[in-house]
C-alpha positions as CSV (number, residue, x, y, z in Angstrom):
1,M,42.8,-41.7,71.7
2,D,39.7,-41.7,69.4
3,L,37.3,-43.8,71.1
4,G,35.0,-44.5,68.1
5,I,31.5,-43.3,69.8
6,S,31.4,-39.8,68.6
7,G,27.7,-39.8,67.5
8,R,26.8,-42.2,69.8
9,K,23.7,-41.2,72.5
10,A,24.4,-41.5,76.0
11,I,22.1,-41.7,79.4
12,V,23.9,-40.5,82.5
13,C,22.0,-40.7,85.4
14,A,22.2,-38.7,88.4
15,S,25.1,-36.5,86.3
16,S,25.2,-32.7,88.2
17,E,28.3,-33.5,90.0
18,G,30.5,-36.0,90.9
19,L,31.4,-39.2,89.2
20,G,28.1,-39.3,87.5
21,K,29.2,-36.0,86.2
22,G,32.6,-37.4,85.7
23,C,31.4,-39.9,83.3
24,A,29.3,-37.2,81.2
25,V,32.1,-35.1,80.7
26,A,34.5,-38.1,79.0
27,L,31.6,-39.0,77.0
28,A,30.9,-35.5,75.4
29,Q,34.7,-35.5,75.5
30,A,34.7,-38.6,73.1
31,G,31.8,-36.9,70.9
32,C,28.6,-38.5,72.2
33,E,25.7,-37.3,72.5
34,V,24.7,-37.2,76.5
35,I,21.4,-36.8,78.2
36,V,22.6,-35.4,82.1
37,N,20.3,-35.5,84.8
38,A,19.4,-34.1,88.0
39,R,16.3,-33.5,90.3
40,T,16.3,-29.5,89.8
41,E,15.8,-27.9,86.3
42,T,18.5,-25.3,87.8
43,T,21.4,-27.7,88.6
44,V,20.3,-29.6,85.4
45,E,20.5,-26.1,83.7
46,A,24.1,-25.2,85.1
47,T,25.5,-28.9,84.2
48,V,24.2,-28.6,80.8
49,A,25.9,-25.1,80.2
50,E,29.0,-26.2,81.9
51,I,29.5,-29.3,79.8
52,K,28.5,-27.8,76.3
53,A,30.9,-24.8,77.2
54,A,33.9,-27.2,77.9
55,T,33.5,-29.8,74.9
56,G,31.4,-28.2,72.6
57,A,29.3,-31.3,72.8
58,T,25.2,-32.0,72.1
59,V,23.9,-32.1,75.7
60,V,20.3,-32.1,76.7
61,G,19.3,-32.6,80.6
62,V,16.7,-33.9,82.0
63,A,15.3,-32.6,85.3
64,A,13.5,-35.7,87.3
65,D,14.2,-38.5,89.7
66,V,15.6,-41.8,88.0
67,G,14.4,-43.9,90.8
68,T,10.5,-43.4,90.3
69,P,9.1,-44.8,86.8
70,E,7.7,-41.0,85.5
71,G,11.4,-40.0,86.1
72,Q,12.8,-42.6,83.5
73,K,9.8,-42.4,81.0
74,A,11.3,-38.3,81.0
75,I,15.3,-39.2,80.6
76,L,13.6,-42.1,78.1
77,A,11.7,-39.9,76.4
78,A,15.0,-37.2,75.4
79,C,16.9,-40.4,74.4
80,P,14.5,-43.0,73.3
81,N,17.2,-45.0,71.6
82,P,20.6,-44.8,73.5
83,D,23.5,-46.7,72.5
84,I,25.1,-46.1,76.2
85,L,23.6,-45.9,79.4
86,V,25.0,-45.3,82.5
87,N,23.3,-45.8,85.5
88,N,24.1,-44.5,88.7
89,N,22.2,-42.5,91.8
90,G,22.5,-41.8,95.2
91,G,22.9,-44.2,97.6
92,P,21.1,-44.5,101.6
93,P,23.0,-42.4,104.1
94,R,25.2,-43.9,106.4
95,K,23.5,-45.8,109.0
96,N,23.4,-47.8,111.6
97,Y,21.5,-51.5,110.2
98,N,19.4,-51.7,113.6
99,E,18.3,-48.4,112.5
100,L,16.7,-49.4,109.1
101,D,13.0,-49.8,109.2
102,R,11.1,-51.7,106.3
103,Q,10.5,-48.9,103.9
104,A,14.3,-47.6,104.4
105,M,15.1,-50.6,102.9
106,I,12.7,-51.0,100.2
107,D,13.8,-47.3,99.5
108,G,17.4,-48.4,99.2
109,V,16.8,-51.3,97.0
110,V,14.8,-48.9,94.9
111,Q,17.4,-46.5,94.5
112,N,20.7,-48.6,94.0
113,M,19.3,-52.6,92.7
114,I,15.0,-51.6,91.0
115,T,15.9,-48.3,89.2
116,P,18.5,-49.6,87.2
117,I,16.9,-52.8,86.1
118,E,14.6,-51.4,85.0
119,L,16.1,-48.6,82.7
120,I,18.2,-51.9,81.5
121,Q,14.9,-53.4,80.9
122,S,13.3,-50.6,78.7
123,V,16.7,-50.1,76.7
124,A,19.0,-53.1,76.1
125,D,16.9,-55.0,73.4
126,G,17.2,-52.2,71.5
127,M,20.5,-52.0,71.6
128,A,21.0,-55.5,70.7
129,E,18.3,-54.8,67.6
130,R,20.9,-52.2,66.5
131,K,24.3,-54.3,67.4
132,F,25.5,-51.7,69.6
133,G,25.2,-50.8,73.3
134,R,27.2,-50.0,76.5
135,I,25.9,-50.3,80.0
136,V,28.2,-49.3,83.0
137,N,26.8,-49.5,86.7
138,I,28.3,-47.3,89.0
139,T,28.0,-49.6,92.4
140,S,31.0,-49.4,95.1
141,L,34.2,-51.0,96.5
142,S,31.5,-51.8,99.2
143,V,29.8,-54.6,97.4
144,L,33.1,-56.0,97.8
145,M,34.2,-55.0,100.9
146,P,31.8,-53.8,103.4
147,I,32.0,-50.4,105.0
148,E,30.1,-49.7,108.0
149,G,26.8,-48.2,108.3
150,L,26.5,-48.7,104.4
151,D,25.1,-52.4,104.8
152,L,21.8,-50.7,102.6
153,S,24.0,-49.7,99.8
154,S,26.3,-52.6,100.2
155,G,23.4,-54.9,99.8
156,A,21.4,-53.4,96.9
157,R,24.2,-52.8,94.8
158,A,25.4,-56.5,95.1
159,G,21.8,-57.5,94.4
160,L,22.5,-55.5,90.9
161,T,25.5,-57.3,90.6
162,A,24.3,-60.9,90.7
163,F,21.5,-60.2,88.8
164,L,23.0,-59.1,86.0
165,A,25.5,-61.9,85.8
166,G,22.4,-63.9,84.2
167,V,21.1,-61.5,81.9
168,R,24.2,-60.3,80.3
169,P,25.1,-63.5,78.5
170,L,21.8,-62.8,76.5
171,Y,23.1,-59.9,74.6
172,A,26.8,-60.3,74.6
173,S,26.6,-62.0,71.0
174,S,24.8,-58.8,70.0
175,N,28.1,-56.4,71.1
176,V,25.8,-55.5,74.0
177,T,28.2,-55.2,76.8
178,M,27.3,-55.3,80.7
179,N,30.2,-53.7,83.4
180,N,29.9,-52.3,86.9
181,L,32.5,-49.9,88.0
182,L,33.1,-50.0,91.6
183,P,34.6,-46.9,93.3
184,G,36.7,-46.7,96.5
185,K,37.5,-43.5,98.0
186,M,36.8,-41.0,95.4
187,D,37.3,-36.6,96.2
188,T,33.4,-36.5,95.7
189,K,30.7,-34.2,98.2
190,R,29.7,-37.8,99.6
191,L,33.4,-38.5,100.6
192,Q,34.0,-34.8,101.8
193,G,30.9,-35.1,104.3
194,G,31.9,-38.4,105.7
195,I,35.0,-37.3,106.6
196,A,33.5,-34.2,108.0
197,A,31.5,-36.4,110.1
198,G,34.6,-38.5,111.2
199,A,36.5,-35.8,112.2
200,K,33.9,-34.7,114.3
201,A,33.1,-37.7,116.1
202,A,36.8,-38.2,116.5
203,G,37.2,-34.2,117.6
204,I,40.0,-33.8,115.1
205,S,40.5,-31.9,112.1
206,V,38.9,-32.1,108.7
207,E,42.3,-32.1,107.3
208,E,43.7,-34.7,109.8
209,A,40.6,-36.8,109.8
210,A,41.6,-36.2,105.5
211,K,45.2,-37.4,105.8
212,A,44.5,-40.4,107.9
213,Q,42.1,-41.7,105.3
214,S,44.2,-40.9,102.1
215,D,47.3,-42.4,103.9
216,A,45.5,-45.8,104.3
217,I,45.3,-46.1,100.0
218,P,47.9,-47.4,98.9
219,A,48.1,-44.7,96.4
220,K,48.1,-42.0,99.2
221,R,45.4,-40.3,98.0
222,F,41.9,-39.9,97.1
223,G,40.8,-40.5,93.2
224,T,39.1,-38.0,90.6
225,A,35.6,-38.0,89.3
226,E,38.1,-37.4,86.0
227,E,40.1,-40.1,85.9
228,F,36.8,-42.5,86.4
229,G,34.6,-40.5,83.8
230,N,37.5,-41.4,81.4
231,T,37.7,-45.5,82.4
232,C,34.0,-45.2,81.8
233,A,34.4,-43.9,78.4
234,F,36.8,-46.4,77.5
235,L,34.3,-49.3,78.7
236,C,31.5,-47.8,76.0
237,S,34.2,-47.7,73.5
238,Q,34.5,-49.2,70.2
239,Y,37.4,-51.4,71.6
240,A,35.5,-52.3,74.7
241,G,32.8,-55.1,73.1
242,Y,34.8,-57.9,74.4
243,I,34.5,-56.8,78.2
244,T,31.3,-57.5,79.9
245,G,30.5,-58.8,83.2
246,Q,33.4,-57.0,84.9
247,N,34.0,-55.5,87.9
248,I,36.2,-52.9,87.6
249,L,38.0,-51.5,90.8
250,M,39.0,-47.8,91.3
251,D,40.2,-47.5,94.7
252,G,43.9,-47.0,94.8
253,G,45.0,-50.3,95.9
254,L,42.8,-50.1,99.3
255,Y,41.3,-53.6,98.9
256,P,43.3,-56.3,99.7
257,H,43.1,-59.4,97.6
258,S,45.1,-61.5,95.0
259,F,42.3,-62.1,92.0
């Protein structure tokens, strides 16, 4: 299916692995010129080479911490007028809320709320002027369903969701959409690390812990970065111009709800 975005310029933050990388690959497959981002030069170079080889797309790497003003400037210097922005960043580590001090809470809000807002401020008006823009924020299932130990991440991402609820109507008539993708239990390093820690605490094997978690999901499996990326690419396509302000849950049916 031709998504109608070949030649569009896309920034995908924190895209050297996991869900961010899945989005970068899918957009490259759709013909976009993709900016990939990670903190270290060697990691970025490896990701660029891999995606170029797999897709033949134009891929540019930027080694920078997207959570800093300097990092954002470097990314935007590489792509001043993006048509697509995928906001992604690592979340705070799992921790009991009683162990969080003020600085940890500030850092978490900067990572998962302030940073994506700053990037949107930098690119949304230009998208509106050009009459095309797709902004996708990778948030989390935990925005809807609390996950023990992820209170800071959940709160910051929920704050981003609420903040943008008042922003997105300003751009809808200019063909600029803002949507959120909410991953559940996806097969990423973060999930694998959590399973390993849980297995150790419970005194069981990693395989047993993984099976227990996947069996609790109606789909009976974890999600993949590939299917997540393809969903992101559709939201960025010419066909998704009438989809905005949505929280699209990808969790294999884990979150029980009717509406």
